[in-house]
C-alpha positions in Angstrom: 49.4 60.6 -27.7 52.5 58.6 -26.9 53.5 58.8 -30.6 53.4 62.6 -30.5 55.7 62.5 -27.4 58.1 60.1 -29.1 58.3 62.4 -32.2 58.7 65.7 -30.4 60.5 64.7 -27.2 60.9 67.7 -24.9 60.4 70.3 -27.8 56.6 70.0 -27.9 54.4 71.4 -25.2 52.2 68.9 -23.4 49.1 67.8 -25.3 46.0 68.8 -23.3 43.8 66.0 -22.2 40.0 66.4 -22.1 36.9 66.1 -24.2 36.9 67.1 -27.8 34.3 69.8 -28.4 33.0 70.3 -32.0 32.5 74.0 -32.7 30.7 75.1 -35.9 32.8 77.1 -38.3 31.7 80.5 -39.6 30.4 78.9 -42.8 28.3 76.5 -40.7 27.0 79.3 -38.6 26.0 81.1 -41.8 24.0 78.1 -43.0 22.3 77.7 -39.6 21.4 81.4 -39.6 20.1 81.4 -43.2 18.0 78.3 -42.5 16.5 80.0 -39.5 15.7 83.2 -41.4 14.1 81.3 -44.3 12.1 79.2 -41.8 10.8 82.2 -40.0 9.9 83.9 -43.2 8.0 80.8 -44.4 6.0 80.6 -41.2 5.1 84.3 -41.4 4.2 84.0 -45.1 2.0 81.0 -44.5 0.2 82.7 -41.6 -0.5 85.9 -43.6 -1.7 83.8 -46.6 -4.1 81.8 -44.5 -5.5 85.0 -43.0 -6.1 86.7 -46.3 -8.0 83.7 -47.8 -10.5 83.5 -44.9 
């Protein structure tokens, strides 16, 4: 933080203080969504397969 102020001086805006929040990127959201869809499909498929064997 102090190093950034030394390099920029008065030219740089103040660096905000606070917690760092990790937000998934669009690619990560795509992987999460795909995993959910495949998981839901697998559960439905297994339930219908069990029902047809009985």
